[in-house]
C-alpha positions in Angstrom: -12.6 45.1 -6.8 -10.7 42.2 -7.2 -10.3 40.6 -10.6 -8.6 36.7 -10.8 -5.1 36.4 -12.5 -5.5 35.6 -16.1 -3.1 32.8 -17.4 -1.9 32.5 -21.3 -1.8 29.6 -22.5 2.5 29.5 -22.6 2.2 30.9 -19.0 0.0 27.6 -18.1 1.8 25.5 -19.8 5.3 26.1 -18.1 3.2 26.6 -14.4 2.4 23.6 -15.2 5.3 21.7 -16.8 6.5 22.7 -13.1 3.8 21.6 -11.4 3.8 18.3 -12.9 7.9 18.2 -13.1 7.8 18.7 -9.0 6.1 15.6 -7.9 4.0 12.7 -10.2 0.2 13.6 -10.8 -2.3 11.9 -12.4 -4.9 13.6 -14.9 -7.6 14.6 -12.5 -4.9 16.4 -10.8 -3.9 18.0 -13.5 -7.4 19.1 -15.1 -8.5 20.2 -11.6 -5.3 22.4 -11.1 -6.3 24.5 -14.8 -9.4 24.5 -13.1 -8.7 26.6 -10.8 -6.6 29.1 -12.8 -9.5 29.7 -14.6 -8.7 27.9 -18.2 -10.9 27.4 -20.3 -11.7 23.7 -21.8 -10.4 23.9 -25.0 -7.0 25.0 -23.3 -7.0 22.8 -21.1 -7.4 20.0 -23.4 -4.5 21.8 -25.6 -2.2 21.8 -21.8 -2.7 18.1 -21.0 -2.1 16.9 -24.8 1.1 19.0 -24.5 2.4 17.5 -21.1 1.6 14.1 -22.5 3.6 14.2 -25.5 6.8 15.8 -23.6 6.1 12.6 -20.9 5.5 15.1 -17.7 2.3 13.5 -17.5 2.0 9.7 -17.5 -0.9 7.8 -15.6 1.1 4.2 -15.5 3.9 6.1 -14.1 1.9 7.6 -11.4 -0.2 4.1 -10.5 3.4 2.8 -10.4 5.1 5.8 -7.4 1.2 6.0 -5.8 1.1 2.2 -5.3 5.0 2.3 -4.2 4.9 5.4 -1.9 1.4 4.4 -0.1 2.2 0.5 0.5 6.1 1.1 1.8 5.6 4.3 4.1 1.4 3.8 4.7 1.5 0.3 4.7 -2.1 0.4 2.5 -3.4 -3.1 1.4 -4.4 -3.9 -2.4 -7.8 -2.5 -1.3 -7.3 0.3 -0.4 -4.5 1.3 -3.1 -7.4 0.0 -5.9 -10.1 2.1 -4.5 -8.2 5.1 -4.2 -6.6 4.7 -7.7 -9.8 4.1 -8.9 -10.9 7.5 -6.7 -8.4 9.3 -9.2 -9.8 7.7 -12.6 -6.8 5.8 -13.2 -8.1 2.6 -15.4 -8.1 -0.8 -14.3 -5.1 -2.0 -16.5 -3.0 0.7 -15.2 -4.0 -0.1 -11.9 -3.1 -4.3 -12.0 0.0 -3.1 -13.8 0.8 -1.0 -10.4 -0.2 -3.5 -8.4 1.6 -6.5 -9.9 4.4 -4.3 -9.3 4.3 -5.3 -5.4 5.8 -8.7 -5.0 3.8 -11.2 -2.4 6.4 -11.9 -0.2 7.0 -8.3 0.6 3.6 -7.5 0.8 2.8 -10.3 3.6 5.9 -8.9 5.0 4.3 -5.6 5.2 1.3 -6.9 6.3 2.5 -8.9 9.6 5.0 -6.9 10.6 2.1 -4.0 10.5 0.0 -6.0 12.2 2.1 -7.2 15.1 3.2 -3.9 15.6 -0.4 -2.5 16.0 -1.1 -5.6 18.2 1.7 -4.5 20.8 0.2 -1.0 21.2 -3.6 -1.6 21.7 -3.6 -1.4 25.5 -7.9 -3.4 25.2 -7.8 -5.6 27.8 -10.8 -7.6 26.7 -9.8 -9.4 24.0 -12.6 -9.9 21.6 -12.1 -5.9 21.4 -8.3 -5.8 21.2 -9.1 -8.2 18.4 -12.1 -5.7 16.6 -9.6 -2.9 17.5 -6.9 -4.8 15.1 -9.3 -5.9 12.9 -10.6 -2.1 12.2 -7.5 -1.3 11.8 -6.2 -3.4 9.2 -9.5 -3.2 7.5 -9.1 0.5 7.4 -5.6 0.5 5.9 -7.3 -1.6 2.8 -6.1 -5.4 4.0 -7.6 -8.6 2.5 -10.4 -9.5 5.0 -9.3 -13.5 5.1 -5.6 -11.9 6.0 -6.9 -9.9 8.2 -9.2 -12.4 10.5 -6.1 -15.0 10.2 -3.7 -12.6 11.7 -6.2 -11.1 14.3 -7.2 -14.7 15.3 -3.3 -15.4 15.4 -2.2 -13.0 17.2 -4.9 -12.3 19.8 -6.0 -15.0 21.8 
């Protein structure tokens, strides 16, 4: 018969300290991890409080690193970043602080280079279809629609 592994409070705490030290985590990820370890709700609360007290878990820090990583590496816009952070139950205050850390000049620069790179790779010959593909690509990445339509009209004539 298969028996599930059980953890003492100390074992689980130390395991979660390593889990949070390895990479920034949000409260939701930590809670899911503890639930997957079959911890009881009281133990989960105790461990989360411990992680918060010892600065292993910090929602504001998580939001900032998440935003900077996804923006710089994946080229996500503010709308997509906001949506993904809301899915992770991050507070509006922390979301706004993290988004405000992005400089406007850098934001527009990343957007322009992403749009131009994508426009050059679309092989569609029909102008309308090509413009639609570019618009869909940029909207999916969470860029504001006013920016997207303006850029698409500028790049594809």
